[in-house]
C-alpha positions in Angstrom: -3.1 -8.6 -7.1 0.5 -8.1 -8.9 -1.1 -5.3 -10.7 -2.6 -3.7 -7.8 0.6 -3.8 -5.6 2.8 -2.5 -8.7 0.2 0.5 -9.0 0.3 0.8 -5.3 4.5 1.0 -5.0 4.4 3.4 -7.7 1.9 5.4 -5.7 3.9 5.5 -2.6 7.2 6.3 -4.6 5.6 9.4 -5.9 3.9 10.5 -2.5 7.4 10.3 -1.2 8.6 13.1 -3.2 5.4 15.2 -3.1 6.9 16.7 0.2 7.3 20.5 0.9 5.7 22.8 3.8 6.8 24.0 7.4 9.2 22.8 9.6 12.3 23.1 7.4 16.0 22.1 7.6 18.0 22.6 4.5 21.7 21.3 3.9 23.8 21.0 1.1 24.4 16.9 0.3 24.7 14.9 -2.6 24.7 17.7 -4.9 21.0 18.5 -4.6 19.6 22.0 -4.3 16.8 20.8 -1.7 15.1 24.4 -1.2 14.6 24.2 -5.0 13.3 20.7 -5.1 10.9 21.4 -2.0 9.6 24.6 -4.2 8.7 21.9 -7.1 7.3 19.6 -4.7 5.2 22.2 -3.2 3.4 22.8 -6.5 2.9 19.1 -7.3 1.3 18.7 -3.9 -1.3 21.4 -4.2 -1.8 20.4 -8.3 -2.5 16.8 -7.1 -4.9 17.8 -4.1 -2.7 16.1 -1.5 -3.7 17.3 1.9 -0.9 16.6 3.7 2.8 15.3 3.3 6.2 15.1 5.3 9.4 14.4 4.3 13.0 13.7 5.7 16.5 13.4 4.2 19.3 12.0 6.5 22.8 10.7 6.3 24.1 8.9 9.1 25.0 11.8 11.4 22.4 14.4 10.7 19.0 15.6 9.1 20.0 17.0 5.7 16.5 18.2 4.8 13.2 18.0 6.3 10.1 19.7 5.8 6.1 19.1 6.0 3.4 20.5 3.4 -0.5 21.0 3.5 -2.3 20.2 6.8 0.9 18.5 8.3 2.2 21.2 10.6 5.1 19.3 12.1 7.8 16.5 11.4 6.8 14.7 14.6 3.1 14.1 13.2 2.7 10.2 13.0 1.0 8.7 9.6 0.3 5.2 9.0 3.3 4.1 6.9 1.6 1.0 5.4 4.0 -2.0 4.2 7.0 -0.1 5.4 5.9 -1.9 8.7 7.4 -5.0 7.0 10.9 -3.9 7.8 10.5 -3.5 11.5 9.0 -7.1 11.3 12.3 -8.3 9.7 14.2 -6.4 11.5 12.5 -8.0 14.9 12.9 -11.5 13.3 16.9 -10.7 12.7 17.3 -9.4 16.2 15.8 -12.9 17.5 18.2 -14.9 15.0 21.0 -13.1 16.4 20.0 -14.0 20.0 19.6 -17.7 18.8 15.9 -18.0 19.3 15.2 -18.5 15.7 16.7 -20.3 12.7 15.1 -18.6 9.5 15.9 -21.9 7.6 13.6 -24.1 9.9 10.1 -24.6 9.2 7.4 -22.1 10.8 5.6 -25.1 12.3 8.9 -25.1 14.6 7.7 -21.6 16.1 4.0 -21.5 15.7 0.8 -23.9 15.4 0.2 -23.6 11.8 -3.4 -25.3 12.2 -4.6 -22.0 13.5 -3.8 -20.2 9.9 -3.4 -22.8 7.3 -6.1 -25.0 5.5 -3.8 -27.8 5.9 -1.6 -27.8 8.8 1.1 -29.8 6.9 2.1 -26.6 4.8 3.5 -25.3 7.8 6.0 -27.9 7.5 7.2 -27.1 3.8 7.4 -23.3 4.7 10.6 -21.6 6.1 10.9 -18.4 8.1 13.2 -17.3 5.4 10.6 -17.9 2.6 8.2 -15.6 4.4 10.7 -13.0 4.8 11.4 -13.3 1.0 7.9 -13.5 -0.5 8.4 -17.0 -1.8 6.4 -18.9 0.6 3.9 -20.0 -2.0 1.1 -18.2 0.0 -1.5 -16.2 -2.4 -1.3 -12.3 -2.4 -5.0 -12.3 -1.0 -5.1 -15.1 1.5 -6.1 -14.5 5.1 -5.4 -16.3 8.5 -7.5 -19.6 8.3 -7.4 -20.2 4.7 -3.8 -19.9 4.1 -2.7 -22.5 1.5 0.4 -23.0 -0.5 -0.1 -22.0 -4.4 1.6 -23.1 -7.6 4.0 -20.1 -6.8 5.6 -22.0 -4.1 9.4 -21.1 -4.3 8.6 -18.0 -6.5 7.9 -14.3 -5.5 4.6 -13.4 -4.8 3.8 -10.4 -2.4 1.4 -11.3 0.5 0.9 -9.6 3.5 0.1 -13.0 5.3 3.8 -13.8 5.0 4.5 -10.8 7.3 1.4 -11.3 9.5 2.5 -14.8 10.1 6.1 -13.4 11.0 4.3 -11.1 13.5 3.2 -14.4 15.1 6.4 -16.1 15.2 7.8 -13.0 16.8 5.0 -13.2 19.7 5.7 -17.0 20.2 9.2 -16.8 20.4 9.4 -13.8 22.6 6.4 -14.5 24.7 5.4 -10.9 24.1 2.8 -9.1 21.9 4.4 -7.9 18.6 3.7 -4.2 19.5 5.4 -4.6 22.9 8.4 -6.3 21.3 8.9 -3.4 18.6 8.4 -0.9 21.2 10.9 -2.4 23.7 13.6 -3.3 21.2 13.3 -0.5 18.4 11.2 2.1 19.2 12.7 3.0 22.5 16.1 2.4 21.9 16.1 4.5 18.8 14.1 7.3 20.6 11.3 6.8 18.1 8.8 8.7 20.4 6.0 9.3 17.9 6.0 5.7 16.6 3.1 3.3 17.6 2.4 -0.4 16.8 -1.4 0.0 18.4 -4.5 2.0 17.9 -4.1 3.7 21.5 -0.8 4.8 20.7 -1.9 6.2 17.1 -4.0 8.5 18.8 -2.2 9.2 21.8 0.9 10.3 19.6 -1.7 12.9 17.4 -2.2 10.6 14.2 -2.8 12.9 11.2 -6.3 12.4 9.8 -6.2 10.2 6.4 -8.1 10.7 3.2 -9.5 8.7 0.4 -10.1 10.0 -3.0 -13.7 9.8 -4.1 -14.4 10.8 -7.8 -11.6 13.4 -7.7 -12.3 14.8 -4.3 -10.1 13.9 -1.3 -12.3 12.9 1.9 -11.5 12.4 5.3 -11.6 8.7 6.7 -10.8 6.5 9.6 -8.8 3.5 8.9 -10.0 0.0 9.4 -7.5 -0.8 12.2 -6.9 -4.5 11.8 -7.2 -7.7 13.7 -6.6 -11.3 13.3 -9.0 -11.4 10.4 -7.6 -8.7 8.7 -5.7 -8.9 5.5 -3.3 -6.2 6.5 -2.3 -6.6 10.0 0.2 -4.4 12.2 3.3 -6.4 11.3 2.5 -6.2 7.7 1.2 -2.6 7.5 -0.1 -0.8 10.3 2.6 0.8 12.3 2.2 4.5 12.8 5.4 6.8 12.7 6.6 10.5 11.9 9.3 11.5 9.5 11.3 12.8 12.3 11.3 9.2 13.5 11.6 7.6 10.5 14.8 9.4 10.2 16.2 7.9 13.3 15.2 4.8 11.9 16.9 4.8 8.7 20.1 6.2 10.5 20.2 3.1 12.4 20.7 1.1 8.9 23.0 3.9 7.9 25.1 3.1 10.8 25.3 -0.7 10.4 22.7 -1.3 12.9 23.7 0.6 16.1 22.8 -1.8 19.1 19.7 -3.3 17.2 21.4 -5.9 15.2 24.6 -6.3 13.8 25.8 -5.3 10.2 25.6 -9.1 8.9 22.2 -8.8 9.9 21.5 -5.5 8.1 23.2 -6.9 5.0 20.8 -10.1 4.8 17.8 -7.7 5.0 19.3 -5.7 1.9 21.0 -8.4 -0.1 19.9 -11.7 0.5 17.0 -11.2 -2.0 14.9 -13.2 -4.7 14.2 -11.7 -8.2 10.7 -10.2 -8.4 10.4 -10.4 -12.0 12.4 -11.8 -15.1 13.9 -8.3 -16.2 16.5 -8.4 -13.7 15.7 -5.2 -11.9 14.0 -5.5 -8.7 14.9 -8.1 -6.1 12.9 -8.6 -2.6 15.0 -9.2 0.4 13.9 -9.1 3.9 11.5 -6.0 4.2 13.4 -4.2 2.0 13.3 -3.8 -2.1 16.9 -3.9 -4.0 16.1 -2.0 -7.2 18.1 -1.1 -10.1 15.2 1.1 -11.7 17.1 4.1 -11.1 20.7 5.5 -12.4 22.1 3.9 -9.1 21.3 1.1 -7.0 18.4 2.0 -4.3 16.9 0.2 -1.4 13.3 1.0 -1.1 9.9 0.0 0.4 6.3 1.5 -0.2 3.4 1.5 2.1 -0.3 1.8 1.1 -3.4 1.4 3.4 -7.0 3.0 2.5 -5.9 6.6 3.3 -2.3 6.6 3.6 0.6 6.2 1.4 4.3 6.3 1.9 7.7 5.3 0.6 11.2 5.1 2.2 14.6 5.0 0.2 18.2 4.5 1.2 20.9 5.1 -1.4 24.1 3.1 -0.5 26.3 5.1 -3.2 25.7 8.6 -1.2 24.8 6.9 2.3 21.6 8.7 2.2 18.1 8.0 3.5 14.7 9.5 2.5 11.3 9.1 3.8 8.1 10.6 2.3 4.7 10.1 4.3 1.7 11.3 2.5 -2.1 11.1 4.3 -4.2 10.4 1.3 -4.7 7.4 -0.9 -5.5 8.3 -4.7 -5.2 4.9 -6.1 -6.3 5.4 -9.7 -4.6 8.9 -10.2 -2.1 10.6 -7.9 -0.7 7.1 -6.8 0.6 6.6 -10.5 1.9 10.2 -10.6 4.2 9.9 -7.5 7.0 8.0 -8.9 8.0 10.6 -11.3 7.2 13.9 -8.9 9.4 12.4 -6.2 12.6 11.4 -8.2 14.5 14.8 -7.6 14.6 13.7 -4.1 16.9 10.9 -5.2 19.0 13.4 -7.6 16.9 11.8 -10.6 15.6 14.0 -13.3 11.6 14.6 -13.2 9.8 14.0 -16.4 7.8 16.6 -17.7 4.2 16.2 -17.5 1.0 18.6 -18.0 0.2 20.7 -14.7 -3.5 19.8 -15.2 -2.8 16.0 -15.2 -4.6 15.3 -12.2 -7.8 17.3 -13.3 -7.8 15.5 -17.0 -7.2 11.9 -15.4 -9.9 12.1 -13.0 -12.1 13.9 -15.3 -11.6 10.9 -17.8 -12.4 8.4 -15.0 -15.5 10.5 -14.0 -16.8 10.3 -17.4 -16.5 6.7 -17.6 -18.5 6.7 -14.3 -21.0 8.6 -15.5 -21.4 6.9 -18.8 -22.1 3.5 -16.9 -24.5 5.4 -14.3 -26.5 6.9 -17.6 -26.4 3.5 -19.2 -27.9 2.1 -16.0 -30.4 5.0 -15.4 -31.6 5.5 -19.2 -33.9 2.5 -19.3 -35.7 3.5 -16.0 -36.1 6.9 -17.0 -37.6 5.6 -20.2 -39.4 2.8 -18.9 -42.7 4.5 -20.0 -42.0 5.0 -23.7 -40.6 1.4 -23.7 -43.7 -0.2 -22.8 -45.8 1.9 -25.5 -43.1 0.5 -28.0 -44.9 -2.2 -30.2 -41.5 -3.6 -31.2 -39.4 -4.3 -28.3 -35.5 -3.9 -28.6 -34.6 -7.3 -27.1 -31.0 -7.7 -28.3 -30.2 -4.3 -26.8 -32.0 -5.2 -23.6 -30.3 -8.5 -23.4 -26.8 -6.6 -23.7 -27.9 -3.7 -21.1 -29.5 -5.9 -19.0 -27.7 -9.0 -18.7 -24.4 -9.0 -20.6 -23.2 -5.3 -19.3 -23.9 -6.0 -15.6 -22.3 -9.6 -15.8 -19.3 -7.7 -17.1 -19.3 -5.1 -14.4 -19.8 -7.7 -11.8 -17.0 -10.0 -13.2 -14.4 -7.1 -13.5 -12.7 -8.2 -10.1 -12.3 -11.4 -11.6 -11.3 -10.5 -14.9 -8.4 -8.3 -13.4 -7.8 -10.9 -10.7 -8.4 -8.8 -7.7 -11.1 -9.6 -4.9 -13.9 -7.0 -4.7 -13.2 -6.4 -1.1 -9.8 -5.1 -1.9 -11.4 -2.8 -4.5 -14.0 -1.7 -2.0 -11.3 -0.9 0.5 -8.7 0.7 -1.9 -10.9 2.1 -4.8 -14.5 2.6 -3.3 -15.6 5.2 -5.9 -15.3 2.5 -8.5 -17.0 -0.2 -6.4 -20.0 1.9 -5.5 -20.3 2.1 -9.6 -20.0 -1.3 -10.1 -22.5 -2.2 -7.5 -25.0 0.6 -8.1 -25.1 0.4 -11.8 -25.1 -3.6 -11.9 -28.3 -3.5 -9.5 -29.9 -1.2 -11.6 -29.6 -2.7 -14.8 -30.2 -6.3 -13.4 -33.3 -5.0 -11.7 -34.7 -3.0 -14.6 -34.5 -6.1 -16.6 -36.3 -8.5 -14.1 -39.0 -5.7 -14.3 -39.1 -5.6 -17.8 -39.4 -9.6 -18.3 -42.2 -9.5 -15.4 -44.0 -6.7 -17.4 -43.7 -9.1 -20.5 -44.8 -12.1 -19.2 -48.0 -10.3 -17.4 -48.9 -8.7 -20.7 -48.8 -12.0 -22.7 -51.0 -13.8 -19.9 -53.9 -10.8 -20.4 
């Protein structure tokens, strides 16, 4: 799971910087020539077959730069922002803290009936609200409601959507309002985020842009699986939709120390009351925000990724600048991994030189692997007649291709510690290859065994 999220985070970062297109605002700020950056982003978006992107750069008082690219024609067009939604959930919690309705150091069982979500109700007495915010509750990355339990990572960082799904339930319990109504009333409306929603109906009413998933190197338009209480990623953890124009207002709220939403003290806690994500003293998880030393200067950031959208937001404290990038595609194995470097110029960082054909090269390599696996699965079927006529069967080869190889393919999710349903949701072309090839190899092997047994009895 960690591997997947690292890849997802890289994907989000790169997508953020890919933007260029229509609805342009240019301004001089932070010594960055946004017009030149935009032209380069436009080339990168075309090279990497991203259907649409939207970007905005703001300071506390104005929009410094904004532009759309591809099939996104307006900066008011909403995208699903993925895990960037977590900052809205953390912000809501801090608002309730300021009102004296939540104490983040108290167990979550103080606010919700944990028997509804945990295997063992007592786990809710050991986890505090703050541990959910900081992602060190011990809840596992792939856990869902009804089967949540504390793991050996209790007290250590482990990214889990369930942490923020639970925070959403705490907000509902304390406020006596639905999560969507709470964030609309207390965040979206005060900030005049008129193109932002936390409901499926609101998404379509606001004109949600169509999302795409990459299949074998080709972006295909698909609908998102909107979540419910059984979903891995629920609205508080990853399914708010917003436009860059609205997200610009949202980041300006942080740059202005909270406006009237929360106090500066709460903002600082969200940013800097963090825990280390790793042992290299670089990345730290706060409350819906990541503080990182990855760049030449400290940056506050968070990424977002669902099946067919990617996103990234940044705040650069030194220059008092906020940046948001939204893309309507998830290309998990290729483009998502290139986004970080592509987007660096928006932060004033140098972009590494890479081949202009890297997208094509990488997808060709992946597709070659897919084709080889498929040929290995199909070849025994195509040559079954000649196999029957051989007097000396190649039993060792048959054992490898009809038993060992399909077992390896089936076990790939286990080997990389990622549930198959995650691969199915995020890398469906790989999931299809694994399923179809394994079935073909195993079924052909079973047929051969049946043929040999029948022949022996004759």
